[in-house]
C-alpha positions as CSV (number, residue, x, y, z in Angstrom):
1,M,-25.9,7.1,22.9
2,L,-23.9,10.3,23.5
3,Y,-20.3,10.3,24.3
4,K,-17.6,12.6,25.6
5,I,-14.3,12.8,23.7
6,S,-12.7,10.7,26.4
7,D,-15.2,7.9,25.9
8,I,-14.4,7.7,22.2
9,A,-10.6,7.8,23.0
10,N,-10.9,5.1,25.7
11,K,-13.0,2.8,23.5
12,T,-10.7,3.0,20.5
13,K,-7.4,3.1,22.6
14,I,-6.2,6.5,21.2
15,H,-5.4,9.9,22.7
16,P,-8.3,12.4,22.9
17,N,-6.2,14.8,20.8
18,T,-6.2,12.1,18.0
19,V,-10.0,12.2,18.0
20,R,-9.9,16.0,17.8
21,F,-7.4,15.8,14.9
22,Y,-9.7,13.3,13.0
23,E,-12.6,15.8,13.3
24,R,-10.5,18.8,12.5
25,I,-9.2,17.3,9.2
26,G,-12.6,15.9,8.3
27,L,-12.0,12.2,8.7
28,I,-15.2,11.9,10.9
29,S,-18.4,13.9,10.9
30,A,-18.3,17.3,12.7
31,A,-19.4,17.0,16.3
32,P,-22.0,19.5,17.5
33,R,-21.2,21.6,20.5
34,A,-23.1,21.8,23.8
35,E,-23.8,25.1,25.5
36,N,-20.5,24.7,27.4
37,R,-18.8,24.3,24.0
38,Y,-17.8,20.7,24.6
39,R,-18.2,18.4,21.7
40,I,-21.1,16.0,21.7
41,F,-20.3,12.6,20.0
42,D,-22.8,9.8,19.2
43,D,-22.7,6.3,17.8
44,H,-21.9,7.6,14.3
45,H,-18.7,9.1,15.5
46,M,-17.8,6.1,17.6
47,Y,-18.1,3.7,14.7
48,Q,-16.3,6.1,12.3
49,V,-13.3,6.2,14.6
50,M,-13.3,2.5,15.1
51,I,-13.1,2.1,11.3
52,L,-10.3,4.6,11.1
53,R,-8.3,2.6,13.6
54,C,-8.7,-0.4,11.2
55,I,-7.3,1.7,8.4
56,F,-4.5,3.8,10.0
57,L,-2.0,1.2,11.1
58,D,1.6,1.7,12.1
59,D,2.9,0.7,8.7
60,W,2.3,2.4,5.3
61,P,0.7,0.0,2.8
62,G,1.2,2.2,-0.3
63,K,-0.6,5.1,-2.0
64,N,-3.0,3.0,-4.1
65,I,-4.2,1.1,-1.0
66,R,-4.6,4.3,1.0
67,K,-6.6,5.9,-1.8
68,A,-9.0,2.9,-1.7
69,S,-9.3,3.2,2.1
70,Y,-10.5,6.8,1.8
71,K,-13.5,5.7,-0.1
72,I,-14.6,3.8,3.0
73,I,-13.9,6.8,5.2
74,N,-16.0,9.1,3.0
75,A,-18.9,6.6,2.9
76,M,-18.9,6.3,6.6
77,K,-18.9,10.1,7.0
78,L,-22.1,10.1,4.9
79,W,-23.3,7.1,6.9
80,D,-23.9,5.3,3.6
81,L,-23.3,1.8,4.9
82,K,-24.1,0.1,1.7
83,T,-21.4,2.0,-0.1
84,A,-19.0,1.5,2.8
85,R,-19.5,-2.2,2.6
86,R,-18.9,-2.3,-1.1
87,C,-15.8,-0.1,-0.8
88,T,-14.5,-2.3,2.0
89,E,-15.0,-5.4,-0.2
90,E,-13.1,-3.7,-3.0
91,Y,-10.4,-2.6,-0.6
92,I,-9.9,-6.2,0.5
93,K,-9.7,-7.4,-3.1
94,I,-7.0,-4.8,-3.8
95,L,-5.1,-5.9,-0.6
96,E,-5.3,-9.6,-1.5
97,T,-4.0,-8.9,-5.0
98,E,-1.1,-7.0,-3.5
99,F,-0.5,-9.8,-1.0
100,Q,-0.2,-12.3,-3.9
101,K,2.3,-10.0,-5.6
102,A,4.3,-9.8,-2.3
103,I,4.5,-13.6,-2.1
104,E,5.8,-13.7,-5.7
105,V,8.3,-10.9,-5.1
106,V,9.8,-12.7,-2.1
107,G,10.3,-15.7,-4.3
108,I,12.1,-13.6,-6.9
109,L,14.2,-11.9,-4.3
110,K,15.4,-15.3,-2.9
111,K,16.9,-16.1,-6.3
112,W,17.7,-12.5,-7.3
113,G,20.6,-12.3,-9.7
114,E,19.9,-15.6,-11.3
115,V,19.0,-15.7,-15.0
116,V,15.3,-16.4,-15.7
117,T,15.4,-20.1,-16.3
118,Q,12.0,-20.5,-18.1
119,D,11.7,-17.7,-20.5
120,S,8.7,-18.4,-22.7
121,G,9.8,-15.7,-25.2
122,K,6.5,-13.9,-24.7
123,T,6.8,-10.1,-24.8
124,F,4.5,-7.3,-23.6
125,K,3.9,-3.7,-24.3
126,R,4.2,-1.0,-21.7
127,K,0.4,-0.7,-21.0
128,E,0.2,-4.4,-20.5
129,V,3.2,-4.4,-18.2
130,A,1.7,-1.6,-16.1
131,V,-1.4,-3.8,-15.5
132,I,0.8,-6.8,-14.5
133,I,2.9,-4.7,-12.1
134,G,-0.1,-2.8,-10.7
135,T,1.2,0.7,-11.6
136,T,0.8,3.2,-14.4
137,P,2.6,3.5,-17.8
138,E,3.9,6.9,-16.6
139,A,5.5,5.2,-13.5
140,L,7.3,2.7,-15.8
141,R,8.6,5.6,-18.0
142,N,9.8,7.4,-14.8
143,W,11.7,4.4,-13.6
144,E,13.3,4.0,-17.0
145,R,14.2,7.8,-17.1
146,N,15.8,7.4,-13.7
147,G,18.0,4.6,-14.9
148,L,16.3,1.8,-12.8
149,I,15.8,-0.3,-15.9
150,E,16.7,-0.4,-19.5
151,I,14.0,-1.7,-21.9
152,P,15.0,-3.3,-25.2
153,R,13.7,-1.7,-28.4
154,I,12.8,-3.5,-31.5
155,S,11.2,-2.8,-34.9
156,K,11.7,0.3,-37.1
157,N,9.9,2.6,-34.7
158,K,12.1,1.5,-31.8
159,E,9.1,0.3,-29.7
160,R,9.9,-0.8,-26.2
161,I,9.3,-4.5,-25.6
162,Y,9.2,-6.1,-22.1
163,G,10.2,-9.7,-21.5
164,E,10.1,-11.9,-18.4
165,K,13.5,-10.6,-17.2
166,E,12.3,-7.0,-17.4
167,I,9.0,-7.8,-15.6
168,Q,10.8,-9.5,-12.7
169,R,13.1,-6.5,-12.3
170,L,10.0,-4.2,-12.4
171,K,8.3,-6.2,-9.7
172,I,11.4,-5.7,-7.5
173,I,11.4,-1.9,-8.2
174,Y,7.6,-1.8,-7.4
175,M,8.1,-3.5,-4.1
176,L,10.9,-1.2,-3.1
177,R,8.9,1.8,-4.0
178,Q,6.0,0.5,-2.0
179,S,8.4,0.0,0.9
180,K,9.3,3.8,0.7
181,Y,12.8,3.5,-0.7
182,S,13.9,6.5,-2.7
183,M,14.5,6.4,-6.4
184,S,18.2,7.2,-5.9
185,A,18.6,4.4,-3.3
186,I,17.0,1.9,-5.6
187,F,19.2,3.0,-8.5
188,R,22.4,2.6,-6.4
189,Y,21.2,-0.9,-5.2
190,L,20.4,-2.1,-8.7
191,N,23.6,-0.7,-10.1
192,K,25.6,-2.7,-7.6
193,I,23.6,-5.8,-8.4
194,D,24.1,-5.3,-12.2
195,N,27.9,-5.0,-11.6
196,G,28.1,-8.1,-9.5
197,F,28.6,-6.4,-6.1
198,N,25.7,-8.2,-4.4
199,E,27.1,-7.9,-0.9
200,Q,27.7,-4.1,-1.2
201,A,24.3,-3.5,-2.8
202,L,22.4,-3.9,0.4
203,S,24.1,-0.9,2.0
204,E,22.8,1.3,-0.7
205,L,19.2,1.0,0.5
206,H,20.1,3.0,3.6
207,N,18.6,0.3,5.9
208,P,21.6,-0.7,8.1
209,H,19.4,-2.5,10.7
210,E,18.2,-5.2,8.2
211,E,20.2,-8.2,7.2
212,D,19.2,-8.5,3.6
213,I,16.7,-7.4,0.9
214,V,14.5,-10.5,1.4
215,W,13.6,-9.0,4.8
216,T,12.1,-6.0,3.0
217,G,9.9,-8.3,0.9
218,D,8.9,-10.2,4.0
219,Q,8.0,-7.0,5.7
220,W,5.8,-5.8,2.8
221,H,4.1,-9.2,2.9
222,N,3.5,-8.9,6.6
223,V,2.2,-5.4,6.4
224,L,-0.3,-6.4,3.8
225,Q,-1.4,-9.5,5.8
226,K,-2.0,-7.3,8.8
227,T,-3.9,-4.8,6.8
228,I,-6.1,-7.5,5.3
229,L,-7.1,-8.7,8.7
230,K,-7.9,-5.2,9.9
231,A,-9.9,-4.6,6.7
232,K,-12.0,-7.7,7.5
233,E,-12.7,-6.2,10.9
234,I,-14.3,-3.2,9.1
235,L,-16.9,-5.6,7.6
236,K,-17.6,-6.9,11.2
237,I,-18.1,-3.4,12.4
238,I,-20.6,-2.7,9.6
239,D,-22.4,-5.9,10.4
240,E,-22.6,-4.8,14.1
241,I,-24.1,-1.4,13.0
242,E,-26.7,-3.0,10.8
243,S,-27.7,-5.7,13.3
């Protein structure tokens, strides 16, 4: 079928200018022009925009997740449905992993400030911790350079060693960064916590409308849950195309 730009907009519940924007920045295939210079859209464009609406939600789920979503977008532009399905399945796995992290972080936040009660004594190197947190060794270095965490050093070469206490703190930092808090705001927040000013710490995150930091963890959890549901809709759209 052929569609006008208004048909695409009405079907996907967006403004026609948004469809034009998607085409202009290359998120959907370029639409050919009729003799009157109006764009001519077809089913490919309709499905591409439908999938974009499952990806671009109101909330920002984080850079790594967004990077994974662009693989789906690029596959749909090429109309490579097999790759689009595989990339969507990978995207869902990434989201589900992040969702489990969010659940864990909310638990940590609810007892934040308490001493780790069951320290196994096991330690980790930076590369291992980066995998556990879901970030890069360079990000861990950056957080340390910016004073968000101090890592103990042992042995003659002063190698950094991470224990359970450090990993819990890094999970909080990761969640706050995913939630778009600045490095300086996180530093001020953690500095207040470290000095026992828990009540004053919350104001340092520049989020005066929220009652406490646990809300931030719950919000991250909710954003991921919503994103997972929309990602699963992408698989249904691909099923519809292939049926």
